[in-house]
N, CA, C and O atoms as a printed pandas DataFrame, in Angstrom:
     atom_number atom_name residue_name chain_id  residue_number  x_coord  y_coord  z_coord
0              1         N          UNK        A               1   -1.186   18.871   -9.798
1              2        CA          UNK        A               1   -1.628   17.532   -9.863
2              3         C          UNK        A               1   -1.705   16.920   -8.497
3              4         O          UNK        A               1   -0.845   17.142   -7.645
4              5         N          UNK        A               2   -2.741   16.150   -8.299
5              6        CA          UNK        A               2   -2.904   15.419   -7.124
6              7         C          UNK        A               2   -2.208   14.086   -7.022
7              8         O          UNK        A               2   -2.296   13.227   -7.900
8              9         N          UNK        A               3   -1.509   13.954   -5.905
9             10        CA          UNK        A               3   -1.001   12.646   -5.779
10            11         C          UNK        A               3   -1.864   11.649   -5.309
11            12         O          UNK        A               3   -2.754   11.972   -4.523
12            13         N          UNK        A               4   -1.714   10.295   -5.730
13            14        CA          UNK        A               4   -2.501    9.271   -5.229
14            15         C          UNK        A               4   -2.008    8.699   -3.898
15            16         O          UNK        A               4   -0.834    8.334   -3.834
16            17         N          UNK        A               5   -2.780    8.594   -2.866
17            18        CA          UNK        A               5   -2.338    8.150   -1.539
18            19         C          UNK        A               5   -2.352    6.670   -1.485
19            20         O          UNK        A               5   -3.342    6.053   -1.876
20            21         N          UNK        A               6   -1.214    6.020   -0.980
21            22        CA          UNK        A               6   -1.137    4.716   -0.913
22            23         C          UNK        A               6   -0.782    4.537    0.561
23            24         O          UNK        A               6    0.221    5.046    1.063
24            25         N          UNK        A               7   -1.735    3.722    1.282
25            26        CA          UNK        A               7   -1.529    3.331    2.853
26            27         C          UNK        A               7   -1.025    1.814    2.822
27            28         O          UNK        A               7   -1.717    0.925    2.326
28            29         N          UNK        A               8    0.085    1.610    3.324
29            30        CA          UNK        A               8    0.516    0.265    3.505
30            31         C          UNK        A               8    0.439   -0.166    4.974
31            32         O          UNK        A               8    0.901    0.566    5.848
32            33         N          UNK        A               9   -0.125   -1.316    5.255
33            34        CA          UNK        A               9   -0.192   -1.909    6.627
34            35         C          UNK        A               9    0.576   -3.073    6.779
35            36         O          UNK        A               9    0.346   -4.048    6.062
36            37         N          UNK        A              10    1.527   -3.088    7.690
37            38        CA          UNK        A              10    2.404   -4.178    7.954
38            39         C          UNK        A              10    2.205   -4.720    9.341
39            40         O          UNK        A              10    1.691   -4.005   10.201
40            41         N          UNK        A              11    2.604   -6.003    9.611
41            42        CA          UNK        A              11    2.446   -6.532   10.897
42            43         C          UNK        A              11    3.693   -6.233   11.650
43            44         O          UNK        A              11    4.704   -5.914   11.025
44            45         N          UNK        A              12    3.696   -6.320   13.086
45            46        CA          UNK        A              12    4.725   -6.223   13.926
46            47         C          UNK        A              12    4.949   -7.508   14.620
47            48         O          UNK        A              12    3.988   -7.902   15.281
48            49         N          UNK        A              13    6.095   -8.309   14.613
49            50        CA          UNK        A              13    7.206   -7.997   13.590
50            51         C          UNK        A              13    6.731   -8.232   12.129
51            52         O          UNK        A              13    5.748   -8.903   11.815
52            53         N          UNK        A              14    7.564   -7.587   11.286
53            54        CA          UNK        A              14    7.235   -7.694    9.808
54            55         C          UNK        A              14    7.382   -9.049    9.285
55            56         O          UNK        A              14    8.426   -9.648    9.542
56            57         N          UNK        A              15    6.404   -9.655    8.531
57            58        CA          UNK        A              15    6.449  -10.906    8.013
58            59         C          UNK        A              15    7.086  -10.778    6.605
59            60         O          UNK        A              15    7.355   -9.667    6.147
60            61         N          UNK        A              16    7.327  -11.928    5.919
61            62        CA          UNK        A              16    7.836  -12.012    4.705
62            63         C          UNK        A              16    7.210  -11.151    3.720
63            64         O          UNK        A              16    7.858  -10.418    2.973
64            65         N          UNK        A              17    5.840  -11.252    3.724
65            66        CA          UNK        A              17    5.040  -10.449    2.809
66            67         C          UNK        A              17    5.136   -8.974    3.012
67            68         O          UNK        A              17    5.010   -8.195    2.067
68            69         N          UNK        A              18    5.363   -8.574    4.271
69            70        CA          UNK        A              18    5.638   -7.133    4.556
70            71         C          UNK        A              18    6.907   -6.712    4.048
71            72         O          UNK        A              18    7.042   -5.627    3.483
72            73         N          UNK        A              19    7.895   -7.570    4.233
73            74        CA          UNK        A              19    9.290   -7.129    3.752
74            75         C          UNK        A              19    9.228   -6.918    2.163
75            76         O          UNK        A              19    9.799   -5.982    1.603
76            77         N          UNK        A              20    8.490   -7.869    1.520
77            78        CA          UNK        A              20    8.376   -7.789    0.085
78            79         C          UNK        A              20    7.614   -6.466   -0.287
79            80         O          UNK        A              20    7.949   -5.692   -1.184
80            81         N          UNK        A              21    6.661   -6.352    0.452
81            82        CA          UNK        A              21    5.770   -4.955    0.110
82            83         C          UNK        A              21    6.560   -3.782    0.310
83            84         O          UNK        A              21    6.437   -2.860   -0.496
84            85         N          UNK        A              22    7.466   -3.668    1.403
85            86        CA          UNK        A              22    8.237   -2.568    1.755
86            87         C          UNK        A              22    9.284   -2.367    0.567
87            88         O          UNK        A              22    9.554   -1.208    0.252
88            89         N          UNK        A              23    9.840   -3.335   -0.053
89            90        CA          UNK        A              23   10.711   -3.230   -1.176
90            91         C          UNK        A              23    9.928   -2.847   -2.325
91            92         O          UNK        A              23   10.411   -1.940   -3.003
92            93         N          UNK        A              24    8.824   -3.338   -2.696
93            94        CA          UNK        A              24    7.939   -2.943   -3.713
94            95         C          UNK        A              24    7.515   -1.394   -3.634
95            96         O          UNK        A              24    7.497   -0.694   -4.646
96            97         N          UNK        A              25    7.198   -0.938   -2.442
97            98        CA          UNK        A              25    6.895    0.497   -2.156
98            99         C          UNK        A              25    8.022    1.297   -2.600
99           100         O          UNK        A              25    7.841    2.268   -3.335
100          101         N          UNK        A              26    9.226    0.936   -2.181
101          102        CA          UNK        A              26   10.492    1.718   -2.354
102          103         C          UNK        A              26   10.587    1.818   -3.892
103          104         O          UNK        A              26   10.871    2.897   -4.413
104          105         N          UNK        A              27   10.355    0.715   -4.625
105          106        CA          UNK        A              27   10.538    0.720   -6.002
106          107         C          UNK        A              27    9.341    1.664   -6.748
107          108         O          UNK        A              27    9.582    2.345   -7.745
108          109         N          UNK        A              28    8.206    1.601   -6.196
109          110        CA          UNK        A              28    7.140    2.594   -6.657
110          111         C          UNK        A              28    7.396    3.908   -6.456
111          112         O          UNK        A              28    7.065    4.741   -7.301
112          113         N          UNK        A              29    8.083    4.279   -5.185
113          114        CA          UNK        A              29    8.347    5.556   -4.830
114          115         C          UNK        A              29    9.390    6.228   -5.720
115          116         O          UNK        A              29    9.320    7.419   -6.025
116          117         N          UNK        A              30   10.498    5.288   -6.177
117          118        CA          UNK        A              30   11.533    5.705   -6.907
118          119         C          UNK        A              30   11.029    5.935   -8.387
119          120         O          UNK        A              30   11.533    6.817   -9.083
120          121         N          UNK        A              31   10.089    5.171   -8.812
121          122        CA          UNK        A              31    9.563    5.311  -10.196
122          123         C          UNK        A              31    8.510    6.248  -10.406
123          124         O          UNK        A              31    8.375    6.810  -11.493
124          125         N          UNK        A              32    7.651    6.480   -9.301
125          126        CA          UNK        A              32    6.331    7.392   -9.308
126          127         C          UNK        A              32    6.323    8.299   -8.215
127          128         O          UNK        A              32    5.250    8.735   -7.798
128          129         N          UNK        A              33    7.476    8.651   -7.676
129          130        CA          UNK        A              33    7.492    9.411   -6.364
130          131         C          UNK        A              33    6.800   10.740   -6.569
131          132         O          UNK        A              33    6.257   11.194   -5.562
132          133         N          UNK        A              34    6.721   11.404   -7.608
133          134        CA          UNK        A              34    6.078   12.657   -7.867
134          135         C          UNK        A              34    4.513   12.493   -8.034
135          136         O          UNK        A              34    3.754   13.461   -7.982
136          137         N          UNK        A              35    4.108   11.251   -8.230
137          138        CA          UNK        A              35    2.621   10.976   -8.449
138          139         C          UNK        A              35    1.975   10.256   -7.321
139          140         O          UNK        A              35    0.749   10.147   -7.302
140          141         N          UNK        A              36    2.744    9.743   -6.347
141          142        CA          UNK        A              36    2.167    9.073   -5.289
142          143         C          UNK        A              36    2.702    9.500   -3.844
143          144         O          UNK        A              36    3.827    9.972   -3.684
144          145         N          UNK        A              37    1.844    9.304   -2.874
145          146        CA          UNK        A              37    2.126    9.551   -1.542
146          147         C          UNK        A              37    2.079    8.292   -0.769
147          148         O          UNK        A              37    1.029    7.650   -0.745
148          149         N          UNK        A              38    3.150    7.876   -0.122
149          150        CA          UNK        A              38    3.084    6.560    0.493
150          151         C          UNK        A              38    3.270    6.673    2.081
151          152         O          UNK        A              38    4.175    7.263    2.673
152          153         N          UNK        A              39    2.357    6.073    2.542
153          154        CA          UNK        A              39    2.232    6.102    4.152
154          155         C          UNK        A              39    2.389    4.787    4.676
155          156         O          UNK        A              39    1.563    3.995    4.223
156          157         N          UNK        A              40    3.193    4.321    5.486
157          158        CA          UNK        A              40    3.492    2.952    5.975
158          159         C          UNK        A              40    2.955    3.018    7.385
159          160         O          UNK        A              40    3.179    4.007    8.082
160          161         N          UNK        A              41    2.195    1.906    7.858
161          162        CA          UNK        A              41    1.617    1.839    9.305
162          163         C          UNK        A              41    2.147    0.402    9.712
163          164         O          UNK        A              41    2.089   -0.554    8.939
164          165         N          UNK        A              42    2.621    0.341   10.878
165          166        CA          UNK        A              42    2.888   -1.105   11.424
166          167         C          UNK        A              42    2.106   -1.258   12.628
167          168         O          UNK        A              42    1.952   -0.376   13.473
168          169         N          UNK        A              43    1.563   -2.558   12.669
169          170        CA          UNK        A              43    0.736   -2.947   13.687
170          171         C          UNK        A              43   -0.744   -2.480   13.596
171          172         O          UNK        A              43   -1.038   -1.754   12.646
172          173         N          UNK        A              44   -1.615   -2.794   14.409
173          174        CA          UNK        A              44   -2.972   -2.230   14.361
174          175         C          UNK        A              44   -3.034   -0.777   14.817
175          176         O          UNK        A              44   -2.249   -0.335   15.656
176          177         N          UNK        A              45   -3.919   -0.099   14.285
177          178        CA          UNK        A              45   -3.960    1.405   14.559
178          179         C          UNK        A              45   -5.433    1.808   14.172
179          180         O          UNK        A              45   -6.220    0.993   13.689
180          181         N          UNK        A              46   -5.716    2.996   14.395
181          182        CA          UNK        A              46   -7.005    3.545   14.095
182          183         C          UNK        A              46   -7.434    3.298   12.472
183          184         O          UNK        A              46   -8.554    2.920   12.127
184          185         N          UNK        A              47   -6.501    3.540   11.703
185          186        CA          UNK        A              47   -6.742    3.384   10.165
186          187         C          UNK        A              47   -6.927    1.824    9.910
187          188         O          UNK        A              47   -7.690    1.439    9.024
188          189         N          UNK        A              48   -6.287    1.029   10.622
189          190        CA          UNK        A              48   -6.420   -0.414   10.345
190          191         C          UNK        A              48   -7.919   -0.791   10.682
191          192         O          UNK        A              48   -8.563   -1.535    9.942
192          193         N          UNK        A              49   -8.388   -0.297   11.720
193          194        CA          UNK        A              49   -9.735   -0.537   12.168
194          195         C          UNK        A              49  -10.707    0.207   11.215
195          196         O          UNK        A              49  -11.693   -0.375   10.763
196          197         N          UNK        A              50  -10.425    1.494   10.914
197          198        CA          UNK        A              50  -11.374    2.150    9.912
198          199         C          UNK        A              50  -11.564    1.471    8.566
199          200         O          UNK        A              50  -12.656    1.491    8.000
200          201         N          UNK        A              51  -10.529    0.891    8.074
201          202        CA          UNK        A              51  -10.660    0.117    6.805
202          203         C          UNK        A              51  -11.171   -1.276    7.051
203          204         O          UNK        A              51  -11.323   -1.978    6.052
204          205         N          UNK        A              52  -11.463   -1.789    8.248
205          206        CA          UNK        A              52  -11.831   -3.047    8.577
206          207         C          UNK        A              52  -10.892   -4.155    7.964
207          208         O          UNK        A              52  -11.347   -5.148    7.398
208          209         N          UNK        A              53   -9.648   -3.926    8.108
209          210        CA          UNK        A              53   -8.593   -4.830    7.699
210          211         C          UNK        A              53   -8.616   -6.083    8.634
211          212         O          UNK        A              53   -8.822   -5.964    9.842
212          213         N          UNK        A              54   -8.417   -7.185    8.080
213          214        CA          UNK        A              54   -8.211   -8.462    8.894
214          215         C          UNK        A              54   -6.940   -9.171    8.718
215          216         O          UNK        A              54   -6.698  -10.171    9.395
216          217         N          UNK        A              55   -6.037   -8.674    7.770
217          218        CA          UNK        A              55   -4.851   -9.375    7.487
218          219         C          UNK        A              55   -3.806   -8.469    6.984
219          220         O          UNK        A              55   -4.157   -7.504    6.306
220          221         N          UNK        A              56   -2.475   -8.684    7.257
221          222        CA          UNK        A              56   -1.483   -7.791    6.699
222          223         C          UNK        A              56   -0.530   -8.704    5.870
223          224         O          UNK        A              56   -0.449   -9.888    6.195
224          225         N          UNK        A              57    0.101   -8.291    4.957
225          226        CA          UNK        A              57    0.141   -6.907    4.424
226          227         C          UNK        A              57   -1.079   -6.548    3.848
227          228         O          UNK        A              57   -1.824   -7.420    3.401
228          229         N          UNK        A              58   -1.373   -5.351    3.806
229          230        CA          UNK        A              58   -2.484   -4.720    3.141
230          231         C          UNK        A              58   -2.231   -3.375    2.530
231          232         O          UNK        A              58   -1.394   -2.604    2.999
232          233         N          UNK        A              59   -2.934   -3.112    1.518
233          234        CA          UNK        A              59   -2.740   -1.793    0.645
234          235         C          UNK        A              59   -3.956   -1.106    0.311
235          236         O          UNK        A              59   -4.830   -1.608   -0.396
236          237         N          UNK        A              60   -4.019    0.138    0.861
237          238        CA          UNK        A              60   -5.212    0.893    0.628
238          239         C          UNK        A              60   -4.770    1.986   -0.371
239          240         O          UNK        A              60   -3.820    2.714   -0.082
240          241         N          UNK        A              61   -5.398    2.111   -1.475
241          242        CA          UNK        A              61   -5.139    3.024   -2.571
242          243         C          UNK        A              61   -6.379    4.035   -2.788
243          244         O          UNK        A              61   -7.448    3.678   -3.283
244          245         N          UNK        A              62   -6.128    5.180   -2.405
245          246        CA          UNK        A              62   -7.123    6.331   -2.584
246          247         C          UNK        A              62   -8.443    5.868   -1.762
247          248         O          UNK        A              62   -9.535    5.857   -2.330
248          249         N          UNK        A              63   -8.316    5.524   -0.541
249          250        CA          UNK        A              63   -9.351    5.241    0.390
250          251         C          UNK        A              63  -10.109    3.775    0.144
251          252         O          UNK        A              63  -11.052    3.384    0.833
252          253         N          UNK        A              64   -9.552    3.079   -0.905
253          254        CA          UNK        A              64  -10.137    1.752   -1.137
254          255         C          UNK        A              64   -9.041    0.714   -0.837
255          256         O          UNK        A              64   -7.869    0.794   -1.206
256          257         N          UNK        A              65   -9.588   -0.252   -0.126
257          258        CA          UNK        A              65   -8.702   -1.531    0.214
258          259         C          UNK        A              65   -8.512   -2.385   -1.130
259          260         O          UNK        A              65   -9.418   -3.047   -1.635
260          261         N          UNK        A              66   -7.238   -2.281   -1.630
261          262        CA          UNK        A              66   -6.969   -3.040   -2.781
262          263         C          UNK        A              66   -6.449   -4.341   -2.683
263          264         O          UNK        A              66   -6.824   -5.176   -3.506
264          265         N          UNK        A              67   -5.504   -4.699   -1.651
265          266        CA          UNK        A              67   -4.892   -5.830   -1.546
266          267         C          UNK        A              67   -4.960   -6.120   -0.015
267          268         O          UNK        A              67   -4.961   -5.208    0.812
268          269         N          UNK        A              68   -5.014   -7.363    0.295
269          270        CA          UNK        A              68   -5.101   -7.782    1.816
270          271         C          UNK        A              68   -4.623   -9.115    1.998
271          272         O          UNK        A              68   -5.201  -10.053    1.450
272          273         N          UNK        A              69   -3.446   -9.310    2.845
273          274        CA          UNK        A              69   -3.056  -10.780    3.107
274          275         C          UNK        A              69   -1.913  -11.261    2.140
275          276         O          UNK        A              69   -1.384  -12.361    2.296
276          277         N          UNK        A              70   -1.558  -10.411    1.152
277          278        CA          UNK        A              70   -0.475  -10.930    0.328
278          279         C          UNK        A              70    0.251   -9.617   -0.148
279          280         O          UNK        A              70   -0.294   -8.518   -0.038
280          281         N          UNK        A              71    1.472   -9.779   -0.669
281          282        CA          UNK        A              71    2.285   -8.660   -1.299
282          283         C          UNK        A              71    1.722   -8.795   -2.898
283          284         O          UNK        A              71    1.763   -9.835   -3.555
284          285         N          UNK        A              72    1.278   -7.715   -3.282
285          286        CA          UNK        A              72    0.915   -7.617   -4.759
286          287         C          UNK        A              72    2.046   -7.647   -5.682
287          288         O          UNK        A              72    3.167   -7.315   -5.295
288          289         N          UNK        A              73    1.812   -8.041   -6.928
289          290        CA          UNK        A              73    2.803   -7.924   -7.926
290          291         C          UNK        A              73    2.925   -6.364   -8.225
291          292         O          UNK        A              73    2.050   -5.545   -7.947
292          293         N          UNK        A              74    4.131   -6.081   -8.828
293          294        CA          UNK        A              74    4.262   -4.617   -9.173
294          295         C          UNK        A              74    3.163   -4.126  -10.169
295          296         O          UNK        A              74    2.567   -3.052  -10.076
296          297         N          UNK        A              75    2.996   -5.014  -11.075
297          298        CA          UNK        A              75    1.772   -4.936  -12.137
298          299         C          UNK        A              75    0.392   -4.461  -11.431
299          300         O          UNK        A              75   -0.252   -3.439  -11.666
300          301         N          UNK        A              76    0.152   -5.376  -10.605
301          302        CA          UNK        A              76   -1.155   -5.230   -9.761
302          303         C          UNK        A              76   -1.266   -3.721   -9.084
303          304         O          UNK        A              76   -2.217   -2.962   -9.270
304          305         N          UNK        A              77   -0.194   -3.456   -8.321
305          306        CA          UNK        A              77   -0.138   -2.208   -7.728
306          307         C          UNK        A              77   -0.117   -1.043   -8.578
307          308         O          UNK        A              77   -0.740   -0.024   -8.281
308          309         N          UNK        A              78    0.588   -1.156   -9.639
309          310        CA          UNK        A              78    0.608   -0.054  -10.580
310          311         C          UNK        A              78   -0.864    0.063  -11.304
311          312         O          UNK        A              78   -1.415    1.138  -11.541
312          313         N          UNK        A              79   -1.358   -1.126  -11.588
313          314        CA          UNK        A              79   -2.813   -0.933  -12.100
314          315         C          UNK        A              79   -3.864   -0.256  -11.011
315          316         O          UNK        A              79   -4.787    0.493  -11.330
316          317         N          UNK        A              80   -3.591   -0.605   -9.870
317          318        CA          UNK        A              80   -4.467   -0.087   -8.934
318          319         C          UNK        A              80   -4.226    1.522   -8.726
319          320         O          UNK        A              80   -5.163    2.272   -8.452
320          321         N          UNK        A              81   -2.984    1.941   -8.871
321          322        CA          UNK        A              81   -2.714    3.250   -8.756
322          323         C          UNK        A              81   -3.236    4.021   -9.990
323          324         O          UNK        A              81   -3.696    5.151   -9.828
324          325         N          UNK        A              82   -3.182    3.430  -11.276
325          326        CA          UNK        A              82   -3.772    4.118  -12.379
326          327         C          UNK        A              82   -5.355    4.163  -12.320
327          328         O          UNK        A              82   -5.989    5.087  -12.829
328          329         N          UNK        A              83   -5.941    3.111  -11.670
329          330        CA          UNK        A              83   -7.467    3.191  -11.545
330          331         C          UNK        A              83   -7.785    4.217  -10.532
331          332         O          UNK        A              83   -8.894    4.748  -10.583
332          333         N          UNK        A              84   -6.966    4.548   -9.644
333          334        CA          UNK        A              84   -7.115    5.612   -8.516
334          335         C          UNK        A              84   -6.916    6.964   -9.213
335          336         O          UNK        A              84   -7.281    7.988   -8.636
336          337         N          UNK        A              85   -6.409    7.007  -10.309
337          338        CA          UNK        A              85   -6.132    8.409  -10.952
338          339         C          UNK        A              85   -4.776    8.848  -11.278
339          340         O          UNK        A              85   -4.553    9.963  -11.748
340          341         N          UNK        A              86   -3.799    7.916  -11.013
341          342        CA          UNK        A              86   -2.405    8.216  -11.324
342          343         C          UNK        A              86   -2.244    8.263  -12.826
343          344         O          UNK        A              86   -2.747    7.394  -13.538
344          345         N          UNK        A              87   -1.540    9.280  -13.313
345          346        CA          UNK        A              87   -1.349    9.380  -14.688
346          347         C          UNK        A              87    0.091    8.913  -15.124
347          348         O          UNK        A              87    0.416    8.941  -16.311
């Protein structure tokens, strides 16, 4: 089974949205850890530029920018994971 890759981009220092996203990703990892691979990036880096991100927090699911500038609801993130192939 392939895991769905989730890349989370947070600002430095972390803003309130980033703190909320970090908590949400921990919840997702606890619930779907065998189905997702979570990578967290802080500050601007090559991936931030590659995805043409302009705001944080941002979430990339399976190479597609799904959320930018806000922390998503758990339902929104789970929906994005399922669209990316998580069973």
